[in-house]
Phi, psi and omega in degrees: 000145178229148179230145183224148177234148177211138174258135182216159178277348180290154176280163176304319179298319179295319180297314180294327177293316177297318179298319181296328179276325189271310189295318177298320182288314187283321187240350181078030180264150176242143179290127179251338178213153173207155176214184180295335184236014181188174178202152176243134179239139179224155178184192181300328182283343180135203183230140175227136176249120178257138174225137181226126181228129182282135175224094182069234182278352185237160174243133175266124181251128174243141178230121179240124182251166177258019182241171176285158179299344182266002182283161177300317182299316180297321176300313181292325177293317177300317179297316177302311181296320180293340180271356175285135182294134182279311181262158183306327183254011175292151176276338187074188179093181183292155176289174183300327183269354184272140175291149181274000000 
């Protein structure tokens, strides 16, 4: 199992909305559970549990997978988290050196 944390300016609802659009397309995962502050996605690549909690101006996002850090799913989850905007006016997305 691997766990990841990310701080972002997005609200928990916005994060879960982005996850709902991104994770099924990118990794082939389907949402199996959801709550006001989190969701669990599962598929052939494995399972990931996302949780998002607002703390002041930022939201802390945690992602816990049932795979090793070297798996494809873990790579894609890290990529998903890194594309969340850190500051309120950031665009998010890949860095300047990352392929799109």
